[in-house]
C-alpha positions as semicolon CSV with decimal commas, in nm:
position;residue;x (nm);y (nm);z (nm)
1;M;2,559;-0,226;-1,225
2;L;2,721;-0,033;-0,932
3;S;3,078;-0,129;-0,817
4;T;3,100;-0,313;-0,482
5;A;3,228;0,013;-0,324
6;M;2,953;0,218;-0,444
7;L;2,698;-0,043;-0,327
8;Y;2,857;-0,053;0,020
9;F;2,863;0,326;0,043
10;R;2,495;0,354;-0,061
11;E;2,379;0,099;0,183
12;T;2,577;0,261;0,462
13;A;2,433;0,593;0,379
14;K;2,079;0,459;0,380
15;A;2,142;0,257;0,706
16;G;2,315;0,543;0,889
17;S;2,592;0,332;1,039
18;L;2,850;0,080;0,923
19;R;2,731;-0,175;1,173
20;R;2,368;-0,175;1,046
21;A;2,484;-0,184;0,684
22;A;2,711;-0,472;0,761
23;E;2,410;-0,658;0,916
24;Q;2,185;-0,588;0,622
25;L;2,464;-0,695;0,357
26;G;2,585;-0,987;0,561
27;V;2,948;-0,883;0,545
28;A;3,197;-0,764;0,793
29;P;3,198;-0,388;0,898
30;S;3,575;-0,381;0,820
31;A;3,510;-0,492;0,464
32;I;3,260;-0,213;0,411
33;S;3,503;0,044;0,566
34;R;3,783;-0,070;0,330
35;Q;3,550;-0,034;0,013
36;I;3,433;0,314;0,118
37;A;3,784;0,410;0,196
38;K;3,891;0,291;-0,149
39;L;3,594;0,494;-0,305
40;E;3,701;0,811;-0,117
41;G;4,050;0,757;-0,241
42;E;3,928;0,732;-0,607
43;L;3,717;1,046;-0,562
44;Q;3,983;1,230;-0,355
45;T;3,713;1,356;-0,104
46;A;3,554;1,238;0,219
47;L;3,200;1,090;0,182
48;L;3,109;1,015;0,536
49;D;3,149;1,202;0,865
50;R;3,220;0,942;1,130
51;R;3,272;1,180;1,417
52;A;2,928;1,113;1,576
53;N;2,761;0,792;1,690
54;R;2,572;0,808;1,369
55;T;2,737;0,806;1,036
56;T;2,637;1,121;0,830
57;L;2,703;1,226;0,478
58;T;2,932;1,518;0,380
59;P;2,799;1,742;0,104
60;A;3,020;1,537;-0,142
61;G;2,856;1,218;0,003
62;E;2,507;1,365;-0,069
63;L;2,609;1,413;-0,435
64;V;2,761;1,061;-0,465
65;L;2,438;0,907;-0,308
66;A;2,217;1,078;-0,552
67;H;2,440;0,951;-0,830
68;A;2,431;0,600;-0,686
69;D;2,044;0,614;-0,669
70;Q;2,007;0,726;-1,027
71;A;2,266;0,479;-1,146
72;L;2,073;0,196;-0,976
73;Q;1,752;0,302;-1,133
74;N;1,913;0,307;-1,464
75;S;2,055;-0,037;-1,420
76;E;1,701;-0,174;-1,326
77;A;1,556;0,011;-1,636
78;L;1,834;-0,147;-1,860
79;R;1,783;-0,492;-1,717
80;G;1,409;-0,472;-1,771
81;A;1,452;-0,352;-2,123
82;L;1,697;-0,625;-2,209
83;Q;1,460;-0,892;-2,054
84;E;1,170;-0,742;-2,249
85;L;1,353;-0,849;-2,565
86;I;1,328;-1,210;-2,462
87;G;0,997;-1,184;-2,292
88;Q;1,109;-1,253;-1,945
89;P;1,019;-0,994;-1,673
90;V;1,278;-0,939;-1,410
91;G;1,366;-0,665;-1,154
92;T;1,182;-0,523;-0,868
93;V;0,816;-0,401;-0,858
94;R;0,714;-0,177;-0,568
95;V;0,349;-0,172;-0,473
96;G;0,186;0,046;-0,211
97;S;-0,157;-0,040;-0,083
98;I;-0,427;0,057;0,171
99;E;-0,469;-0,205;0,442
100;G;-0,819;-0,317;0,335
101;M;-0,688;-0,464;0,009
102;V;-0,397;-0,660;0,167
103;S;-0,488;-0,973;0,350
104;H;-0,727;-1,116;0,079
105;F;-0,675;-0,942;-0,252
106;L;-0,320;-0,821;-0,265
107;A;-0,154;-1,111;-0,073
108;N;-0,321;-1,375;-0,288
109;N;-0,224;-1,197;-0,610
110;L;0,141;-1,132;-0,513
111;A;0,188;-1,494;-0,421
112;R;0,038;-1,601;-0,751
113;F;0,249;-1,349;-0,952
114;Q;0,571;-1,469;-0,780
115;K;0,503;-1,829;-0,869
116;R;0,457;-1,718;-1,214
117;H;0,756;-1,483;-1,227
118;P;0,994;-1,622;-0,965
119;Q;1,277;-1,400;-1,095
120;V;1,091;-1,076;-1,008
121;K;1,129;-0,920;-0,664
122;L;0,819;-0,764;-0,512
123;Q;0,818;-0,489;-0,247
124;A;0,486;-0,417;-0,072
125;S;0,418;-0,136;0,171
126;V;0,088;-0,082;0,356
127;V;-0,009;0,272;0,445
128;G;-0,315;0,512;0,430
129;S;-0,444;0,638;0,099
130;R;-0,281;0,975;0,126
131;A;0,055;0,829;0,195
132;V;0,012;0,585;-0,096
133;L;-0,066;0,861;-0,339
134;E;0,230;1,066;-0,205
135;A;0,458;0,769;-0,258
136;L;0,342;0,713;-0,619
137;Q;0,380;1,087;-0,700
138;E;0,730;1,096;-0,561
139;G;0,830;0,776;-0,762
140;R;0,888;0,564;-0,442
141;I;0,639;0,305;-0,573
142;D;0,539;0,173;-0,920
143;I;0,182;0,073;-0,848
144;A;-0,077;0,193;-0,604
145;L;-0,405;0,073;-0,458
146;A;-0,582;0,381;-0,309
147;F;-0,933;0,432;-0,156
148;N;-1,195;0,691;-0,258
149;L;-1,011;0,910;-0,508
150;P;-1,151;1,252;-0,589
151;E;-1,327;1,291;-0,924
152;R;-1,033;1,495;-1,050
153;H;-0,688;1,355;-0,995
154;A;-0,341;1,329;-1,160
155;F;-0,320;0,949;-1,175
156;R;-0,376;0,685;-1,435
157;E;-0,646;0,457;-1,321
158;H;-0,625;0,109;-1,451
159;A;-0,915;-0,059;-1,260
160;R;-1,173;0,035;-1,003
161;L;-1,349;-0,185;-0,744
162;E;-1,663;-0,010;-0,647
163;Q;-1,823;-0,113;-0,330
164;P;-2,034;0,076;-0,053
165;L;-1,909;0,131;0,285
166;C;-2,085;-0,094;0,537
167;A;-2,141;-0,101;0,910
168;I;-1,934;-0,392;1,031
169;V;-2,079;-0,574;1,346
170;A;-2,058;-0,896;1,537
171;P;-2,318;-1,168;1,441
172;T;-2,481;-1,122;1,787
173;H;-2,528;-0,729;1,719
174;A;-2,879;-0,606;1,689
175;L;-2,803;-0,472;1,334
176;A;-2,657;-0,797;1,222
177;R;-2,973;-0,926;1,039
178;R;-3,056;-0,593;0,877
179;R;-3,037;-0,576;0,492
180;S;-2,934;-0,210;0,521
181;V;-2,911;0,065;0,786
182;S;-2,940;0,452;0,762
183;F;-2,650;0,649;0,908
184;R;-2,915;0,842;1,120
185;E;-3,013;0,517;1,295
186;L;-2,658;0,491;1,422
187;E;-2,697;0,805;1,651
188;G;-2,521;0,741;1,986
189;H;-2,392;0,403;1,886
190;R;-2,048;0,309;2,023
191;V;-1,793;0,275;1,751
192;A;-1,437;0,180;1,688
193;L;-1,278;0,372;1,408
194;P;-0,954;0,387;1,211
195;D;-0,740;0,706;1,282
196;R;-0,723;1,003;1,036
197;S;-0,454;0,853;0,828
198;F;-0,738;0,650;0,668
199;Q;-0,974;0,792;0,401
200;I;-1,244;0,583;0,560
201;R;-1,223;0,791;0,878
202;H;-1,251;1,124;0,687
203;L;-1,557;0,975;0,492
204;V;-1,728;0,875;0,825
205;D;-1,658;1,210;0,980
206;R;-1,797;1,394;0,681
207;I;-2,116;1,192;0,674
208;A;-2,155;1,231;1,045
209;S;-2,126;1,612;1,010
210;K;-2,351;1,629;0,705
211;T;-2,632;1,421;0,873
212;Q;-2,565;1,573;1,225
213;V;-2,518;1,226;1,369
214;S;-2,311;1,193;1,691
215;L;-2,116;0,861;1,721
216;D;-1,964;0,753;2,050
217;L;-1,604;0,694;1,953
218;V;-1,459;0,463;2,211
219;I;-1,172;0,300;2,025
220;E;-0,949;0,474;1,768
221;T;-0,688;0,253;1,608
222;S;-0,415;0,274;1,340
223;T;-0,495;-0,071;1,195
224;L;-0,819;-0,210;1,037
225;E;-0,727;-0,551;1,191
226;M;-0,763;-0,400;1,531
227;A;-1,104;-0,244;1,439
228;K;-1,232;-0,577;1,312
229;G;-1,092;-0,757;1,612
230;V;-1,265;-0,541;1,876
231;V;-1,596;-0,536;1,691
232;R;-1,589;-0,913;1,665
233;N;-1,568;-0,936;2,041
234;S;-1,803;-0,655;2,151
235;D;-2,121;-0,468;2,066
236;L;-1,913;-0,190;1,893
237;I;-1,957;-0,094;1,519
238;T;-1,691;-0,009;1,270
239;F;-1,711;0,101;0,908
240;L;-1,539;-0,083;0,612
241;P;-1,595;-0,173;0,254
242;R;-1,726;-0,527;0,262
243;Y;-1,417;-0,671;0,087
244;A;-1,190;-0,524;0,368
245;A;-1,365;-0,781;0,603
246;L;-1,438;-1,044;0,338
247;H;-1,258;-1,333;0,523
248;E;-1,435;-1,263;0,851
249;V;-1,780;-1,211;0,688
250;S;-1,734;-1,538;0,486
251;N;-1,655;-1,725;0,804
252;G;-1,952;-1,580;0,992
253;D;-1,728;-1,390;1,239
254;L;-1,857;-1,055;1,126
255;C;-2,164;-0,915;0,937
256;A;-2,148;-0,635;0,682
257;V;-2,463;-0,422;0,674
258;P;-2,469;-0,173;0,376
259;L;-2,534;0,194;0,452
260;Q;-2,820;0,366;0,268
261;E;-2,652;0,702;0,211
262;R;-2,535;0,762;-0,146
263;D;-2,201;0,905;-0,033
264;F;-2,113;0,564;0,096
265;A;-2,234;0,378;-0,213
266;A;-1,976;0,585;-0,417
267;T;-1,675;0,465;-0,255
268;A;-1,412;0,261;-0,453
269;T;-1,065;0,143;-0,463
270;S;-0,850;0,218;-0,754
271;L;-0,542;0,058;-0,915
272;L;-0,308;0,346;-1,010
273;T;0,012;0,448;-1,178
274;M;0,159;0,782;-1,267
275;P;0,097;0,898;-1,621
276;G;0,434;0,912;-1,818
277;Q;0,605;0,681;-1,571
278;R;0,790;0,409;-1,760
279;Q;0,659;0,070;-1,650
280;S;0,899;-0,224;-1,666
281;P;0,777;-0,553;-1,821
282;A;0,742;-0,693;-1,468
283;S;0,538;-0,391;-1,363
284;R;0,312;-0,411;-1,656
285;A;0,258;-0,797;-1,599
286;L;0,167;-0,724;-1,235
287;L;-0,072;-0,437;-1,344
288;E;-0,254;-0,671;-1,581
289;M;-0,290;-0,939;-1,333
290;L;-0,422;-0,709;-1,049
291;A;-0,672;-0,528;-1,302
292;T;-0,802;-0,873;-1,413
293;S;-0,836;-0,988;-1,064
294;M;-1,030;-0,682;-0,956
295;G;-1,283;-0,747;-1,227
296;R;-1,319;-1,103;-1,096
297;Y;-1,308;-1,007;-0,740
298;G;-1,602;-0,777;-0,746
299;S;-1,826;-1,020;-0,932
300;N;-1,730;-1,347;-0,775
301;A;-1,635;-1,263;-0,420
302;V;-1,941;-1,072;-0,303
303;P;-2,314;-1,147;-0,337
304;R;-2,489;-0,919;-0,587
305;S;-2,725;-0,787;-0,321
306;D;-2,457;-0,569;-0,168
307;S;-2,149;-0,600;-0,379
308;G;-2,160;-0,279;-0,594
309;N;-1,967;-0,301;-0,928
310;T;-1,626;-0,337;-1,055
311;R;-1,509;-0,157;-1,369
312;V;-1,177;-0,249;-1,530
313;Q;-1,026;0,019;-1,747
314;K;-0,803;-0,099;-2,022
């Protein structure tokens, strides 16, 4: 419930310039300038330093921005609490996810949730597991989907999708018809791997070191889509949980061959929140949908021969 002047100031501070703020808000820069000048007059202090090409905050502006951020969070919490009284979730839910859960699982569920609750705004960010967990700890997201949590962690786990990591290959690859493969058999094979922002990469590197297997890394990429794409059109191998390539495997474009090492069989994706963090009605509704869907996803989407298990924790 911020004033127009405060909202315009906050957007300008976040955007770094009046012009970019005007574009994002869909108003004239002069209108924003007048509102900020009005706010500075009321507070009797300058909030923005406009001497450089980029608009920066004065020390007073830093304080006012922190106040505006907190006031906006309080407004969202109040709105959610009021709507909870009448049973209608509203507001914004922020979700952070690893890439492997996006195209099939998360996209379908967010679309289904939005149809059910059209008054709720959803914000989804896709980053590596470490960045997802950092965002959750810092309060920048409400819900996280992260890969391969350590046994001891500080998060509340609502559901877990357990699946082994697989060797992902083209249907024409020599391994495509194998029911499973040992990591040691992959000595010298050419591979395409996600970069070290992915937990998958750290896991593959750890197992390679443990088994003293040398892989021929020829393509390193910052997206799983790129890794799947190059494997589909070559004799390269990549490593993913089967659900991360579910669409391609179902279409026959790729094959998923489970790895025999137990280290891989223990991998899982977890649905997380921070303990003690107050969840809005909208966030709780989405959590329930995602947890339920994770339970169905593991049992229905993947054949029992290589699916692993799904555990939903209430």
